[in-house]
NUKOL-360568 format. One record per residue: x, y, z of N, C-alpha, C in turn. Coordinates in steps of 0.1 Angstrom, whole numbers, plus 5000, padded with zeros to 4 digits. Layout:
XYZXYZXYZ;...
! end
This chain:
791645696579792745756576793645766593;795145726593796045726604796945866604;796745956597797646066597796746166587;796946296590796346466584797446546583;797246616573798446726573797446866574;797246956580796547046582797247226578;796047296575796547436578796147536586;796547556594796147606610795947786607;795047846604795448026601795048106610;795848206609796348326617794448356619;794348446630792848506631793448646640;792448736637792548856643790948836655;791948886670790848916679790349026684;789149086689788549166694787749266680;788649246670788049326658787549476665;788449576669788249686676787049676689;785849686686784849706695784149566703;784749416699784649316707785749266713;785949266726786849256733786649126740;787349006736787148876740785648796735;785248856728784048826721783848816702;785048916696784748896681786248876678;785848796667787148736660786948746647;787848716639787948676621789148596618;788648536605790148426603790348496590;791948436591792348526580792948376566;792948466555793648306545795048276548;795448406552797148416554797948526562;798748436571799448366571798648246583;799548136582799447996587800247906593;800147836602800547696605800147586595;801647506597801047356591801047276604;800347176607800547076613800246916609;800846806611800946696606800446636621;799046536620798946486631798746346628;799546216637799746066633798945996644;798045886641797645806650799145716656;798945736666800245656675799545516683;800245416687799945316696800545366709;801245496709801645536723800445606729;799545566741798445666749799145786750;797845856748798546016750798846096739;799246176738800246306729801746336731;802446306722803646316722803446476709;804546586711804946676704806246616699;806446606687807646496682808246626671;807646746668808546846659808146936661;808847046660808347226662809447296653;809247306639809847386632809347516632;810447606634809947766632810247866642;809747786652810047876664810547796679;810947806687811647766699810547736709;809347646706808647606715808747456724;808247436736808547336743807647176737;808247106735807846976730807246896741;807246956757806546876767805146876765;804346776762802546776758801946886767;802546886782801746966794802047096791;803347116785803547266786803747356771;802747256761802447286749800847336742;800747436739799247446737798547346730;799247276720798547206710798347046719;799547016730799146936738798046926749;797847016753796847076765795647066756;795447116747794247106739793946966735;794846926733794746766721794046686739;794946676744794546626756793146616764;792746776765791746796770790246676762;790646706746789846626740789746456743;791046426744791246276750790146276760;790646326771790446336787788546316783;787946356775786446366773785846216769;786946206761786646056755786645976767;787245976776787745856784788245766782;787345646779787945506778788845526762;788945646756790145606746791245576747;792045496744793245456750794745476737;794345486727794945516719795945656717;796645666712797645816707798145896701;798546006699798746086685800046146686;800746186677801746246673801746346666;802346466670801946586661803046686665;803646736651804546806643803746916636;804747006642804147166644805147266635;804747286621805547416613805047536613;805747626623805147746630805647876622;804647916614805048056604804148166616;803548136625803348246628803748266640;804448376642805248396656804248396668;804948366680804148376692804348506697;803248546707803548706706802748776696;802548746686802348856675801448916673;800048866679798748876682797848866671;798548746664797348726651797348546656;797248536666796448376667797548286671;799048276672799948186671799548046683;798848046694798347956703797347926696;796448026694795247946689795447856677;796347906664796647816656796647666662;797647636671798147516670797147436679;796347526689795447426698794347386692;793947486681792347506671792847326662;794147376657794747226648794747146654;795847126667795546966675793846936672;793346986677791946916684791246896670;791346986661790746966647791346856639;792346836640793246726630792646576641;792646576653792746486663791246386659;790346496664788446486657788446426644;789646456635789146426622789846226622;790746226627791546106628790246056637;789346066645788546036654787346006645;787445976633785946016624785346116634;785346226640784546326641783546346652;783746236662782646236670782146366678;782746506678782546606678782546716669;781546836669781246916658782247026664;782647086651783047236648783247286665;782047306667781447446682781947376691;781747226692782247136705783447096704;784347136694786047166696786447266704;785547366703786247506708786647526725;785747396734785947426746787347366748;787747266739789247196743790347286738;790147346726790947446721791447576736;790247606738790447726750791247686760;791347586761792747516771793447526767;794147556757795547546748795747686752;794547796748794647926752794848006767;794347886773794347926788795847926795;796447816790798047766792799147876790;798947946772799048056771798948176776;798148206781797848336786797048366797;796848226804795948256814794148276817;793948326805792348306804791848246791;790748186798789648106787789248156777;789248236771789348306758789148256742;787548286743787748146728787848266712;787948386714787848496699788848496694;790148386693790748326683790448146678;790448116687790047966683788647926677;787648016680786648026673786648036659;787048156652787148186641788048106633;788847996638789747956634789147816629;788547756642787547636636786447626628;785947776629784947786625784747856609;785947926609786148036598785148176596;786048286590784648366590784648456604;783948546605783748586617782948506631;783448516641782148456655782348576661;781448546669780448596681780348516692;781048556705780948486714780048556723;778948536721777848556729777648526745;777848476746778348396761779448336764;780348326777781348186777780748136785;779648156799778448046807777248116807;776747996799777647866793777647946777;779247876769779947886760778747876746;778548026742777248006729778148086721;778448046706779348106702778348076682;778548226677777548226665778648236653;778548216641779348236633778648336621;779048416624778348516616778848576598;778048636595778748616578779748716574;780148706564781648796557781148886545;781248996545781249116536781849006524;781949016508782348996502783549016496;783549176499784549256493785649276504;785449226518786249266526787849216529;788849286533790149216529790949296545;791949226546792449296558794049286555;794849406564795749396565796249436576;797549346578798249336592799649356592;799949446600801349456605801649416618;802749316614803249296628804749326632;804949426639806349506639806849376650;808449376650808849286652809149316668;808149316678808449326693807249256694;807549196709806549086715805849166725;804649126721803749186735803049066738;803149006755802848886763801348876763;799948786759798948836764799148836776;799248766785799348796796799448926804;800948986798801149116795800049246793;799549226780798749296779797249246786;797049176791795649176802796349236814;797449266816797149296829797049466829;797249516820797149676821795449696817;794649596815793649626816792449676830;791749736833791349776843789749706844;789349646855788349596855786849656861;787049776863785649826858785749966845;784349996841784450046829783050156830;783550316825782650356831781450366820;780250366825779150366821778750406805;779250516806779250596795779950526783;781250466782782050426775781650286774;780850236781780250076780779250086771;778350176769777150226760777850246750;778650326747779250316734779450196729;780650146736780949996728779949906723;778749906734777949826732776949876716;776949996716776550036704777750016689;778750016696779549986685779449836677;779649736690779149616684778149536679;777149606684775949576678775849616662;776049716654776349786648777249736636;778549656644779149566637778349496631;777949416638777549286633776049296624;775649396627774249486621775349466602;776149526601776749576590777549466587;777649376589778449246580776949156578;775649166581774549106579774449196567;774449326566773849426556774849456547;776049416545777249476536777449596540;777049696550777349826549778449866550;779649906541780749906547780750036556;779450126550780050256561779850246574;778750156574778250126590779450086599;780049956590781349896592782349976600;782550066589783550216591783450236607;782150306608782250386621781750306634;781650196632781850066643783150006649;784450096637785449996640786450116649;785450086662786450186673786050086687;787250116695787450076709787650196720;786450186723786750266738786850236744;787250146750788150076762789050056765;789649906757790749816755791949886748;791549946732792550036728793350116735;792950256745793450326745794650246758;793950156768795250106779796350046767;795949966757797249876749797949946740;797550056738798250126725799350176728;799450206740801050246749802150176746;801350046745802949896746803149866733;802649906723802749946713803550076707;804950066701805150196700804750196687;804350316683803950446669803050356668;802250326674800850246674799750386669;800050496676799150606668799350636656;800950676652801250686636800750576624;800750446629800450356621798650336620;798150346626796650356628796250476619;796850606621796850706613797050676599;798450636598798250606582797150486575;796850436581795950326577794550406571;793850486581792650556578792950676565;794150716565794750816558794450766541;795050636541795050566529793650466525;792750496532791950406530790950286536;791350316546791350206556789850246563;788650126564787250146571787650156581;788850096591789250126605790150016604;790950086619792150026622791849986633;792849886645793049876660794349776662;794049756670795349636673794649516673;795749456665795049286667794849206682;793849146683794349036697795049146706;796149076712796649136726797949276719;798149286706799249326698800549246696;801549296693801849426685800949416675;800849326667800249366655799249446654;798549506640797949626642797249616624;796049616624795249546617794349646609;794149676599792949756591792449646582;790749726580789849666574789549756561;789549696544789349776536788249706525;788249776519787049716506787749656494;788549656493789349606478791049536480;791649476476793049496476793849566471;793549626463794549706462794649836472;793549876480793449916488794149896500;794449766503794549696515795849686511;796749696498798149696498798849806502;798049946495798450086497798650106511;797650036518797850056533798649976542;798849866535800349806538801149856540;801349946526802650016522802950126533;801950176534801750296546802150266558;801850156565801850096574803450086578;804149996567805349996564806350116567;805850206559806750306560806750376570;805850376581805950466592806750346605;806650256604808050106609809350186603;809450126590810750196589811250326594;810650416595811150546605811450516618;810650406624810850376638812250266638;812750226629813950126626813649996633;811949966634811949846634811249726625;811949616626811749496616810149466618;809849456603808049416603807449286597;806249246597806149156587805049226580;804349226571802849286560802049156560;801149136561799849046555799049146551;798549076537797549146532796648966527;795549016534794648896531793148916530;792448796523790948816523790448736533;789048736541788548666552788748536549;788748456555788848266560787648226557;786748206551785248146553785448016562;786447936557786347766562787147766573;787947846575789047786593789947716586;790147586597791347556597790747426578;792147426576791847346561793047196560;792047086558792946986552793846996538;795146946542795846996525795946826522;
! end
């Protein structure tokens, strides 16, 4: 195989109570990538359609992630050309950089006859995330590569678990056309957490994981609460409280900031409710005269897909 075409899905990181450790993969939206073997050593980004992003390998998350993989192989002298068709807007909070970084390492690995497992690709993709945000976080790239829900149990050493997905679960995401850079969203966070809030957060995260294993939607709803990060980041997103309240009033199990924002997600038990939630979220942003995109998606259990 000399060429591969991929669908690289959007992801929701944190999922309220799991800052930097919990994420889920969406069926839609997603980028497409074409990766080709090349006689020129290294990686060349030959085309980017849809967004104004750098073609320079060392300044592009796909290039950096791909180089991290090739550097691990050491004696490998060939190269790859990458075309990126962006449908996930950078700074949207639904894993734009993760889709590119994860897609690059997934595709290169496939063309090399899979010397690495999906989990072993995660550290390479994390290098792309570091370029984008200044942090080596895996809560977007892990679900993009593994599918479904993922939990980063530990970063040192890296230990990532794939979690079960309740079959009825549907995600609604609204992306107001405002950019919140991940680095800026991290800058507002505090480095210490009161013990009482930490205890509440531990309980919510443990309860949410239990709910995924037991298909307990009532428990899931009780656990979709962020005690620590959301109160600090929500001020960066105009209309956040109104949008969240509209989601809950219209049947959401819970709602919160997707990744670092400005996208806001809600989870529900069926597509009709999910669409109703999307309409309610949209009505709120119409009042603010802010353009937006709404995505209603089931949970993608597979992750990146070969087209």
